[in-house]
ZADREN-395868 format. One record per residue (C-alpha): residue in three letters; x, y, z; residue number from 1. Coordinates in pm, 1 decimal, padded with zeros to 6 digits. Layout:
# residues N
residuo=ALA | u=X | v=Y | w=Z | num=NUM
...
END
This chain:
# residues 316
residuo=UNK | u=01236.7 | v=01478.4 | w=-01302.8 | num=1
residuo=UNK | u=00990.9 | v=01210.5 | w=-01455.7 | num=2
residuo=UNK | u=00758.2 | v=01006.7 | w=-01226.0 | num=3
residuo=UNK | u=00659.8 | v=00632.9 | w=-01303.8 | num=4
residuo=UNK | u=00354.8 | v=00596.3 | w=-01215.5 | num=5
residuo=UNK | u=00276.1 | v=00158.9 | w=-01150.9 | num=6
residuo=UNK | u=-00100.3 | v=00066.4 | w=-01233.6 | num=7
residuo=UNK | u=-00147.0 | v=-00293.0 | w=-01136.6 | num=8
residuo=UNK | u=-00412.5 | v=-00456.0 | w=-01379.2 | num=9
residuo=UNK | u=-00614.3 | v=-00742.6 | w=-01323.8 | num=10
residuo=UNK | u=-01004.0 | v=-00830.4 | w=-01464.7 | num=11
residuo=UNK | u=-01131.4 | v=-00379.5 | w=-01445.2 | num=12
residuo=UNK | u=-01168.5 | v=-00350.6 | w=-01891.0 | num=13
residuo=UNK | u=-01516.4 | v=-00110.7 | w=-01697.4 | num=14
residuo=UNK | u=-01258.8 | v=00110.7 | w=-01497.4 | num=15
residuo=UNK | u=-00913.8 | v=00132.9 | w=-01650.6 | num=16
residuo=UNK | u=-00987.2 | v=00374.6 | w=-01840.6 | num=17
residuo=UNK | u=-01087.2 | v=00672.7 | w=-01696.3 | num=18
residuo=UNK | u=-00784.0 | v=00579.1 | w=-01508.1 | num=19
residuo=UNK | u=-00530.3 | v=00607.2 | w=-01739.9 | num=20
residuo=UNK | u=-00811.9 | v=00943.4 | w=-01941.8 | num=21
residuo=UNK | u=-00744.3 | v=01090.8 | w=-01564.3 | num=22
residuo=UNK | u=-00348.0 | v=01068.3 | w=-01594.0 | num=23
residuo=UNK | u=-00307.1 | v=01173.9 | w=-01963.9 | num=24
residuo=UNK | u=-00540.7 | v=01513.2 | w=-01895.5 | num=25
residuo=UNK | u=-00317.2 | v=01629.7 | w=-01672.4 | num=26
residuo=UNK | u=-00195.4 | v=01994.9 | w=-01709.9 | num=27
residuo=UNK | u=00101.4 | v=01918.5 | w=-01564.4 | num=28
residuo=UNK | u=00238.1 | v=01589.2 | w=-01711.2 | num=29
residuo=UNK | u=00562.8 | v=01648.9 | w=-01736.5 | num=30
residuo=UNK | u=00764.6 | v=01431.7 | w=-02061.3 | num=31
residuo=UNK | u=00936.3 | v=01170.7 | w=-01821.7 | num=32
residuo=UNK | u=00669.7 | v=01064.6 | w=-01650.2 | num=33
residuo=UNK | u=00552.0 | v=00713.2 | w=-01757.3 | num=34
residuo=UNK | u=00262.6 | v=00495.4 | w=-01716.2 | num=35
residuo=UNK | u=00400.6 | v=00139.7 | w=-01605.0 | num=36
residuo=UNK | u=00048.3 | v=-00094.0 | w=-01661.5 | num=37
residuo=UNK | u=00099.2 | v=-00436.7 | w=-01462.3 | num=38
residuo=UNK | u=-00143.4 | v=-00720.6 | w=-01576.4 | num=39
residuo=UNK | u=-00125.1 | v=-00973.0 | w=-01336.7 | num=40
residuo=UNK | u=-00283.2 | v=-01282.2 | w=-01515.3 | num=41
residuo=UNK | u=-00201.2 | v=-01568.2 | w=-01726.9 | num=42
residuo=UNK | u=-00490.4 | v=-01557.4 | w=-01970.7 | num=43
residuo=UNK | u=-00465.8 | v=-01198.5 | w=-02258.7 | num=44
residuo=UNK | u=-00816.2 | v=-01018.2 | w=-02209.1 | num=45
residuo=UNK | u=-00987.4 | v=-00687.3 | w=-02354.9 | num=46
residuo=UNK | u=-00868.6 | v=-00546.2 | w=-02035.9 | num=47
residuo=UNK | u=-00465.9 | v=-00597.9 | w=-02232.4 | num=48
residuo=UNK | u=-00567.2 | v=-00450.9 | w=-02546.0 | num=49
residuo=UNK | u=-00694.3 | v=-00146.5 | w=-02466.4 | num=50
residuo=UNK | u=-00351.7 | v=-00096.2 | w=-02233.3 | num=51
residuo=UNK | u=-00211.6 | v=-00176.2 | w=-02632.3 | num=52
residuo=UNK | u=-00432.6 | v=00073.4 | w=-02742.6 | num=53
residuo=UNK | u=-00315.6 | v=00338.6 | w=-02461.6 | num=54
residuo=UNK | u=00021.3 | v=00258.9 | w=-02564.9 | num=55
residuo=UNK | u=00023.1 | v=00324.2 | w=-02931.4 | num=56
residuo=UNK | u=-00160.7 | v=00676.3 | w=-02844.4 | num=57
residuo=UNK | u=00163.8 | v=00742.1 | w=-02594.9 | num=58
residuo=UNK | u=00460.3 | v=00637.4 | w=-02605.8 | num=59
residuo=UNK | u=00488.5 | v=00630.5 | w=-02228.1 | num=60
residuo=UNK | u=00301.0 | v=00386.8 | w=-02142.2 | num=61
residuo=UNK | u=00415.3 | v=00061.0 | w=-02060.6 | num=62
residuo=UNK | u=00304.2 | v=-00298.9 | w=-02061.6 | num=63
residuo=UNK | u=00424.2 | v=-00567.8 | w=-01787.8 | num=64
residuo=UNK | u=00310.2 | v=-00899.2 | w=-01856.0 | num=65
residuo=UNK | u=00486.8 | v=-01191.0 | w=-01709.2 | num=66
residuo=UNK | u=00131.3 | v=-01428.6 | w=-01763.4 | num=67
residuo=UNK | u=00120.9 | v=-01540.5 | w=-01411.0 | num=68
residuo=UNK | u=-00133.5 | v=-01432.4 | w=-01154.3 | num=69
residuo=UNK | u=00091.7 | v=-01261.1 | w=-00841.3 | num=70
residuo=UNK | u=-00146.2 | v=-01049.2 | w=-00681.1 | num=71
residuo=UNK | u=-00122.4 | v=-00677.2 | w=-00674.6 | num=72
residuo=UNK | u=00076.6 | v=-00628.7 | w=-00463.0 | num=73
residuo=UNK | u=00369.2 | v=-00880.4 | w=-00646.3 | num=74
residuo=UNK | u=00324.9 | v=-00731.3 | w=-00976.9 | num=75
residuo=UNK | u=00375.0 | v=-00411.4 | w=-00823.6 | num=76
residuo=UNK | u=00732.3 | v=-00514.9 | w=-00737.4 | num=77
residuo=UNK | u=00770.4 | v=-00633.1 | w=-01097.4 | num=78
residuo=UNK | u=00688.1 | v=-00307.2 | w=-01249.5 | num=79
residuo=UNK | u=00909.9 | v=-00099.9 | w=-00996.6 | num=80
residuo=UNK | u=01196.3 | v=-00315.6 | w=-01159.1 | num=81
residuo=UNK | u=01090.9 | v=-00132.3 | w=-01481.1 | num=82
residuo=UNK | u=01009.0 | v=00208.9 | w=-01355.2 | num=83
residuo=UNK | u=01307.2 | v=00454.5 | w=-01536.8 | num=84
residuo=UNK | u=01263.3 | v=00755.2 | w=-01345.6 | num=85
residuo=UNK | u=01401.5 | v=00855.8 | w=-00995.1 | num=86
residuo=UNK | u=01060.6 | v=00864.4 | w=-00807.4 | num=87
residuo=UNK | u=00744.8 | v=00608.6 | w=-00847.4 | num=88
residuo=UNK | u=00374.6 | v=00680.1 | w=-00740.2 | num=89
residuo=UNK | u=00100.9 | v=00406.2 | w=-00706.6 | num=90
residuo=UNK | u=-00250.0 | v=00414.9 | w=-00899.3 | num=91
residuo=UNK | u=-00540.2 | v=00135.6 | w=-00877.5 | num=92
residuo=UNK | u=-00694.9 | v=00040.8 | w=-01178.8 | num=93
residuo=UNK | u=-01032.9 | v=00151.8 | w=-01042.2 | num=94
residuo=UNK | u=-00915.6 | v=00474.2 | w=-00925.9 | num=95
residuo=UNK | u=-00839.6 | v=00810.6 | w=-01073.5 | num=96
residuo=UNK | u=-00615.2 | v=01184.3 | w=-01028.6 | num=97
residuo=UNK | u=-00780.9 | v=01493.9 | w=-00939.5 | num=98
residuo=UNK | u=-00664.6 | v=01773.7 | w=-01211.2 | num=99
residuo=UNK | u=-00377.5 | v=01899.6 | w=-01088.7 | num=100
residuo=UNK | u=-00228.7 | v=01668.5 | w=-00868.6 | num=101
residuo=UNK | u=00039.3 | v=01575.3 | w=-01079.7 | num=102
residuo=UNK | u=00148.3 | v=01980.4 | w=-01169.9 | num=103
residuo=UNK | u=00105.0 | v=01981.5 | w=-00731.5 | num=104
residuo=UNK | u=00304.4 | v=01654.1 | w=-00695.7 | num=105
residuo=UNK | u=00613.6 | v=01788.7 | w=-00902.9 | num=106
residuo=UNK | u=00624.1 | v=02102.8 | w=-00757.6 | num=107
residuo=UNK | u=00673.8 | v=01948.0 | w=-00441.9 | num=108
residuo=UNK | u=00891.2 | v=01706.5 | w=-00537.1 | num=109
residuo=UNK | u=01116.8 | v=01967.2 | w=-00687.0 | num=110
residuo=UNK | u=01128.3 | v=02213.6 | w=-00349.8 | num=111
residuo=UNK | u=01130.8 | v=01957.4 | w=-00090.3 | num=112
residuo=UNK | u=01407.4 | v=01637.7 | w=-00120.5 | num=113
residuo=UNK | u=01181.7 | v=01396.4 | w=00023.6 | num=114
residuo=UNK | u=01176.5 | v=01011.9 | w=00029.9 | num=115
residuo=UNK | u=00863.9 | v=00970.8 | w=00038.5 | num=116
residuo=UNK | u=00579.7 | v=01257.9 | w=-00049.8 | num=117
residuo=UNK | u=00268.7 | v=01154.7 | w=00121.2 | num=118
residuo=UNK | u=-00083.7 | v=01324.5 | w=00075.8 | num=119
residuo=UNK | u=-00448.1 | v=01317.1 | w=00146.2 | num=120
residuo=UNK | u=-00727.4 | v=01196.5 | w=-00069.2 | num=121
residuo=UNK | u=-01080.0 | v=01220.1 | w=-00181.2 | num=122
residuo=UNK | u=-01328.1 | v=00905.7 | w=-00154.2 | num=123
residuo=UNK | u=-01601.3 | v=00931.8 | w=-00459.6 | num=124
residuo=UNK | u=-01906.6 | v=00743.7 | w=-00376.8 | num=125
residuo=UNK | u=-02201.5 | v=00594.3 | w=-00564.9 | num=126
residuo=UNK | u=-02328.7 | v=00999.1 | w=-00444.3 | num=127
residuo=UNK | u=-02138.2 | v=01190.8 | w=-00378.1 | num=128
residuo=UNK | u=-01797.0 | v=01136.3 | w=-00148.7 | num=129
residuo=UNK | u=-01560.9 | v=01327.9 | w=00074.5 | num=130
residuo=UNK | u=-01246.5 | v=01475.9 | w=00195.6 | num=131
residuo=UNK | u=-01046.7 | v=01161.8 | w=00403.6 | num=132
residuo=UNK | u=-01106.6 | v=01198.4 | w=00772.7 | num=133
residuo=UNK | u=-00731.2 | v=01210.5 | w=00901.8 | num=134
residuo=UNK | u=-00523.9 | v=01555.3 | w=00844.8 | num=135
residuo=UNK | u=-00245.5 | v=01696.4 | w=01005.1 | num=136
residuo=UNK | u=00009.1 | v=02000.4 | w=00950.6 | num=137
residuo=UNK | u=00172.0 | v=02048.4 | w=00626.9 | num=138
residuo=UNK | u=00628.4 | v=02008.9 | w=00638.4 | num=139
residuo=UNK | u=00805.5 | v=01740.6 | w=00692.6 | num=140
residuo=UNK | u=00824.5 | v=01458.7 | w=00957.9 | num=141
residuo=UNK | u=01158.7 | v=01309.4 | w=01131.6 | num=142
residuo=UNK | u=01210.3 | v=00921.0 | w=01049.9 | num=143
residuo=UNK | u=01066.8 | v=00829.5 | w=01395.7 | num=144
residuo=UNK | u=00720.0 | v=01101.2 | w=01315.2 | num=145
residuo=UNK | u=00672.4 | v=00901.9 | w=00979.8 | num=146
residuo=UNK | u=00655.1 | v=00583.7 | w=01115.0 | num=147
residuo=UNK | u=00428.1 | v=00653.3 | w=01421.9 | num=148
residuo=UNK | u=00208.8 | v=00788.9 | w=01230.7 | num=149
residuo=UNK | u=00142.8 | v=00536.4 | w=00981.6 | num=150
residuo=UNK | u=00132.4 | v=00273.6 | w=01250.1 | num=151
residuo=UNK | u=-00114.3 | v=00488.6 | w=01358.5 | num=152
residuo=UNK | u=-00319.5 | v=00521.3 | w=01065.3 | num=153
residuo=UNK | u=-00406.1 | v=00822.2 | w=01102.4 | num=154
residuo=UNK | u=-00283.9 | v=01128.0 | w=00813.8 | num=155
residuo=UNK | u=-00088.3 | v=00887.1 | w=00675.5 | num=156
residuo=UNK | u=-00252.1 | v=00624.7 | w=00554.6 | num=157
residuo=UNK | u=-00127.8 | v=00219.0 | w=00514.1 | num=158
residuo=UNK | u=-00227.2 | v=00298.1 | w=00103.3 | num=159
residuo=UNK | u=00078.7 | v=00277.7 | w=-00143.0 | num=160
residuo=UNK | u=-00152.4 | v=00510.3 | w=-00387.9 | num=161
residuo=UNK | u=-00143.3 | v=00811.6 | w=-00123.8 | num=162
residuo=UNK | u=00249.0 | v=00887.3 | w=-00172.3 | num=163
residuo=UNK | u=00552.4 | v=00911.7 | w=-00426.8 | num=164
residuo=UNK | u=00836.6 | v=00735.4 | w=-00372.1 | num=165
residuo=UNK | u=01246.7 | v=00777.9 | w=-00430.0 | num=166
residuo=UNK | u=01263.8 | v=00485.1 | w=-00672.2 | num=167
residuo=UNK | u=01610.1 | v=00436.2 | w=-00421.1 | num=168
residuo=UNK | u=01412.6 | v=00349.5 | w=-00145.3 | num=169
residuo=UNK | u=01226.8 | v=00120.5 | w=-00289.3 | num=170
residuo=UNK | u=01413.8 | v=-00110.2 | w=-00361.3 | num=171
residuo=UNK | u=01619.0 | v=-00048.4 | w=-00029.5 | num=172
residuo=UNK | u=01412.1 | v=-00287.9 | w=00101.2 | num=173
residuo=UNK | u=01358.8 | v=-00637.4 | w=00084.9 | num=174
residuo=UNK | u=01059.3 | v=-00836.7 | w=-00096.0 | num=175
residuo=UNK | u=00943.8 | v=-00948.1 | w=00230.4 | num=176
residuo=UNK | u=00503.4 | v=-00994.8 | w=00219.2 | num=177
residuo=UNK | u=00283.3 | v=-01162.6 | w=00340.5 | num=178
residuo=UNK | u=00197.4 | v=-01544.2 | w=00289.5 | num=179
residuo=UNK | u=-00135.6 | v=-01731.6 | w=00203.2 | num=180
residuo=UNK | u=-00375.2 | v=-01725.1 | w=-00073.6 | num=181
residuo=UNK | u=-00619.1 | v=-01406.3 | w=-00154.4 | num=182
residuo=UNK | u=-00377.4 | v=-01242.3 | w=00105.8 | num=183
residuo=UNK | u=-00478.2 | v=-00884.9 | w=00196.7 | num=184
residuo=UNK | u=-00244.9 | v=-00604.1 | w=00435.5 | num=185
residuo=UNK | u=00062.3 | v=-00700.4 | w=00276.3 | num=186
residuo=UNK | u=00031.8 | v=-00239.3 | w=00099.2 | num=187
residuo=UNK | u=00063.2 | v=-00175.6 | w=00584.6 | num=188
residuo=UNK | u=00383.0 | v=-00405.6 | w=00554.5 | num=189
residuo=UNK | u=00522.1 | v=-00266.9 | w=00285.2 | num=190
residuo=UNK | u=00503.8 | v=00027.4 | w=00412.9 | num=191
residuo=UNK | u=00601.8 | v=00000.6 | w=00726.8 | num=192
residuo=UNK | u=00976.5 | v=-00145.0 | w=00588.1 | num=193
residuo=UNK | u=00948.8 | v=00170.4 | w=00355.7 | num=194
residuo=UNK | u=00893.0 | v=00448.6 | w=00647.5 | num=195
residuo=UNK | u=01124.8 | v=00236.2 | w=00866.8 | num=196
residuo=UNK | u=01399.0 | v=00363.1 | w=00620.8 | num=197
residuo=UNK | u=01327.3 | v=00634.2 | w=00472.5 | num=198
residuo=UNK | u=01525.3 | v=00926.5 | w=00655.5 | num=199
residuo=UNK | u=01273.5 | v=01242.7 | w=00631.6 | num=200
residuo=UNK | u=00879.2 | v=01191.8 | w=00480.5 | num=201
residuo=UNK | u=00729.6 | v=01544.4 | w=00371.9 | num=202
residuo=UNK | u=00297.7 | v=01521.3 | w=00413.7 | num=203
residuo=UNK | u=00067.0 | v=01742.9 | w=00255.2 | num=204
residuo=UNK | u=-00281.9 | v=01735.0 | w=00380.8 | num=205
residuo=UNK | u=-00394.8 | v=01845.9 | w=00026.0 | num=206
residuo=UNK | u=-00590.0 | v=01619.7 | w=-00243.1 | num=207
residuo=UNK | u=-00394.3 | v=01442.5 | w=-00471.7 | num=208
residuo=UNK | u=-00592.4 | v=01138.9 | w=-00524.9 | num=209
residuo=UNK | u=-00930.4 | v=01023.4 | w=-00580.2 | num=210
residuo=UNK | u=-01066.8 | v=00713.3 | w=-00422.5 | num=211
residuo=UNK | u=-01308.7 | v=00503.5 | w=-00599.3 | num=212
residuo=UNK | u=-01536.0 | v=00352.5 | w=-00348.7 | num=213
residuo=UNK | u=-01849.6 | v=00238.8 | w=-00653.7 | num=214
residuo=UNK | u=-01894.0 | v=-00059.3 | w=-00744.1 | num=215
residuo=UNK | u=-01501.3 | v=-00208.8 | w=-00543.9 | num=216
residuo=UNK | u=-01468.9 | v=-00579.9 | w=-00399.8 | num=217
residuo=UNK | u=-01249.2 | v=-00482.0 | w=-00097.8 | num=218
residuo=UNK | u=-01077.7 | v=-00749.4 | w=00144.6 | num=219
residuo=UNK | u=-01357.1 | v=-00585.4 | w=00445.3 | num=220
residuo=UNK | u=-01661.6 | v=-00724.2 | w=00207.8 | num=221
residuo=UNK | u=-01531.1 | v=-01044.2 | w=00057.6 | num=222
residuo=UNK | u=-01652.6 | v=-01339.3 | w=00261.9 | num=223
residuo=UNK | u=-01361.4 | v=-01465.7 | w=00494.0 | num=224
residuo=UNK | u=-01265.9 | v=-01561.2 | w=00850.5 | num=225
residuo=UNK | u=-00909.8 | v=-01505.7 | w=00796.8 | num=226
residuo=UNK | u=-00860.9 | v=-01125.7 | w=00761.3 | num=227
residuo=UNK | u=-00776.2 | v=-01074.2 | w=01114.1 | num=228
residuo=UNK | u=-00496.1 | v=-01347.9 | w=01089.0 | num=229
residuo=UNK | u=-00367.0 | v=-01140.8 | w=00811.5 | num=230
residuo=UNK | u=-00384.6 | v=-00904.8 | w=00996.3 | num=231
residuo=UNK | u=-00205.9 | v=-00980.6 | w=01268.4 | num=232
residuo=UNK | u=00037.2 | v=-01167.9 | w=01083.1 | num=233
residuo=UNK | u=00096.7 | v=-00791.3 | w=00960.3 | num=234
residuo=UNK | u=00180.8 | v=-00677.3 | w=01305.0 | num=235
residuo=UNK | u=00395.7 | v=-00931.9 | w=01358.0 | num=236
residuo=UNK | u=00628.4 | v=-00876.9 | w=01030.2 | num=237
residuo=UNK | u=00690.9 | v=-00554.1 | w=01107.2 | num=238
residuo=UNK | u=00794.2 | v=-00642.5 | w=01434.1 | num=239
residuo=UNK | u=01030.5 | v=-00892.4 | w=01320.4 | num=240
residuo=UNK | u=01126.6 | v=-00636.6 | w=01036.4 | num=241
residuo=UNK | u=01248.4 | v=-00400.5 | w=01325.8 | num=242
residuo=UNK | u=01421.2 | v=-00721.8 | w=01494.0 | num=243
residuo=UNK | u=01622.9 | v=-00820.3 | w=01197.0 | num=244
residuo=UNK | u=01796.5 | v=-00545.8 | w=01070.7 | num=245
residuo=UNK | u=01802.7 | v=-00306.6 | w=01399.4 | num=246
residuo=UNK | u=01604.5 | v=-00067.2 | w=01405.1 | num=247
residuo=UNK | u=01548.8 | v=-00042.6 | w=01747.3 | num=248
residuo=UNK | u=01502.3 | v=00324.4 | w=01724.5 | num=249
residuo=UNK | u=01195.5 | v=00238.0 | w=01640.1 | num=250
residuo=UNK | u=01012.0 | v=-00019.1 | w=01854.0 | num=251
residuo=UNK | u=00872.9 | v=00227.2 | w=02093.8 | num=252
residuo=UNK | u=00680.2 | v=00373.7 | w=01759.2 | num=253
residuo=UNK | u=00539.5 | v=-00015.3 | w=01715.8 | num=254
residuo=UNK | u=00447.5 | v=-00089.9 | w=02105.3 | num=255
residuo=UNK | u=00305.4 | v=00295.1 | w=02140.4 | num=256
residuo=UNK | u=00056.0 | v=00124.2 | w=01796.8 | num=257
residuo=UNK | u=-00047.6 | v=-00129.9 | w=01990.5 | num=258
residuo=UNK | u=-00426.0 | v=00031.5 | w=02101.2 | num=259
residuo=UNK | u=-00456.4 | v=00148.5 | w=01744.4 | num=260
residuo=UNK | u=-00403.5 | v=-00175.9 | w=01656.1 | num=261
residuo=UNK | u=-00575.7 | v=-00355.6 | w=01886.5 | num=262
residuo=UNK | u=-00908.8 | v=-00104.9 | w=01708.5 | num=263
residuo=UNK | u=-00834.5 | v=-00265.7 | w=01394.5 | num=264
residuo=UNK | u=-00847.7 | v=-00637.4 | w=01514.2 | num=265
residuo=UNK | u=-01197.4 | v=-00522.3 | w=01695.0 | num=266
residuo=UNK | u=-01321.9 | v=-00426.9 | w=01333.7 | num=267
residuo=UNK | u=-01095.1 | v=-00715.2 | w=01209.9 | num=268
residuo=UNK | u=-01278.8 | v=-00994.3 | w=01418.6 | num=269
residuo=UNK | u=-01628.2 | v=-00850.8 | w=01392.8 | num=270
residuo=UNK | u=-01599.8 | v=-00909.3 | w=01005.6 | num=271
residuo=UNK | u=-01463.7 | v=-01236.3 | w=01031.4 | num=272
residuo=UNK | u=-01737.5 | v=-01306.0 | w=01290.2 | num=273
residuo=UNK | u=-01998.9 | v=-01225.8 | w=01080.4 | num=274
residuo=UNK | u=-01855.4 | v=-01486.3 | w=00747.5 | num=275
residuo=UNK | u=-01808.9 | v=-01784.6 | w=01021.3 | num=276
residuo=UNK | u=-01539.0 | v=-01742.4 | w=01277.0 | num=277
residuo=UNK | u=-01575.0 | v=-01966.8 | w=01576.5 | num=278
residuo=UNK | u=-01528.3 | v=-01827.9 | w=01887.0 | num=279
residuo=UNK | u=-01224.3 | v=-02085.8 | w=02001.4 | num=280
residuo=UNK | u=-01022.7 | v=-01914.6 | w=01643.6 | num=281
residuo=UNK | u=-01092.5 | v=-01606.2 | w=01830.5 | num=282
residuo=UNK | u=-01013.3 | v=-01659.2 | w=02179.6 | num=283
residuo=UNK | u=-00627.7 | v=-01787.0 | w=02017.1 | num=284
residuo=UNK | u=-00664.1 | v=-01432.2 | w=01783.1 | num=285
residuo=UNK | u=-00710.5 | v=-01250.3 | w=02031.8 | num=286
residuo=UNK | u=-00404.3 | v=-01401.9 | w=02203.6 | num=287
residuo=UNK | u=-00173.3 | v=-01375.6 | w=01967.9 | num=288
residuo=UNK | u=-00202.5 | v=-01003.9 | w=01972.8 | num=289
residuo=UNK | u=-00133.0 | v=-01019.0 | w=02310.5 | num=290
residuo=UNK | u=00213.9 | v=-01174.0 | w=02272.5 | num=291
residuo=UNK | u=00258.7 | v=-00971.4 | w=01953.3 | num=292
residuo=UNK | u=00277.9 | v=-00648.9 | w=02146.8 | num=293
residuo=UNK | u=00453.2 | v=-00762.4 | w=02417.1 | num=294
residuo=UNK | u=00809.2 | v=-00705.6 | w=02360.1 | num=295
residuo=UNK | u=00903.3 | v=-00988.2 | w=02664.2 | num=296
residuo=UNK | u=00769.5 | v=-01249.9 | w=02433.7 | num=297
residuo=UNK | u=00994.8 | v=-01347.4 | w=02154.6 | num=298
residuo=UNK | u=00806.3 | v=-01389.0 | w=01790.1 | num=299
residuo=UNK | u=01078.5 | v=-01657.6 | w=01694.0 | num=300
residuo=UNK | u=00767.4 | v=-01942.1 | w=01630.7 | num=301
residuo=UNK | u=00436.5 | v=-01801.3 | w=01667.6 | num=302
residuo=UNK | u=00201.3 | v=-02102.2 | w=01642.9 | num=303
residuo=UNK | u=-00050.5 | v=-01908.3 | w=01546.3 | num=304
residuo=UNK | u=00079.7 | v=-01687.3 | w=01232.9 | num=305
residuo=UNK | u=00385.3 | v=-01890.3 | w=01089.9 | num=306
residuo=UNK | u=00159.9 | v=-01945.8 | w=00851.3 | num=307
residuo=UNK | u=00133.8 | v=-01645.4 | w=00693.5 | num=308
residuo=UNK | u=00486.9 | v=-01473.8 | w=00816.6 | num=309
residuo=UNK | u=00751.2 | v=-01456.1 | w=00505.9 | num=310
residuo=UNK | u=01072.9 | v=-01740.4 | w=00526.0 | num=311
residuo=UNK | u=01297.6 | v=-01432.8 | w=00502.4 | num=312
residuo=UNK | u=01165.2 | v=-01281.9 | w=00818.5 | num=313
residuo=UNK | u=01132.6 | v=-01622.7 | w=01031.1 | num=314
residuo=UNK | u=01438.6 | v=-01667.0 | w=01320.5 | num=315
residuo=UNK | u=01575.6 | v=-02008.2 | w=01336.6 | num=316
END
């Protein structure tokens, strides 16, 4: 049983080699495992040349290069279409796999017939690091338990790289995204759609991924004033997806996540205010949050967020 690992690539020459080496150094790598490098950009650069080198050295490296700048989320979707295996995982180009991770993933997938395998990770910093702060008891979660766990952002996090998915599950959801330039929180929304469609999820607190926090340029650190708006668009998109696709049994999970989502918005507002968000805009964002998490208020047209919502989710 092979796994197709998708790696979005964009100006990451200094980290891609280390990332790929961590994969090919895995003792538990199986013959059908493959790496799909998805190059996101119009111009060939030294990173593409490095990818070619690995392709020539290893027969299980595919290069996807549409020569268009899609962004990490959309370029991953192209990679999924190229995956040959029944299971798909994701690695960011500045992260690594700890030794033994691939062997553990294979063993769990063979043992557990799950739509999603979710695991914990290690946060690597410039000096030292630490385990992911949120863990829980290992075992199976049904659809409702897993979906609530994801929305609570506790032991099941909103990153794609903390999971391995059945390819059939990835193909079961529409390619809805979040609209806009330099978007964020698309992974969270994508995960929510997948978890909503998953029959069962197996979770292990074992560390099967290294998340490198050294020199990264995250959405938190970027000078922007729309982080909160994108996060609210994510929340609204999750609700609209549930409504559009009749996932009525999961409505309670969504509304139970209001408190956790509120603290996320509070953090977002702090970040945006730091970079110049004005008081009136902050007030409007808070009001939009209350509408999103009020089941009595329809989201047929949310004035503040309509520009960020995927057209496929908008109700005429």
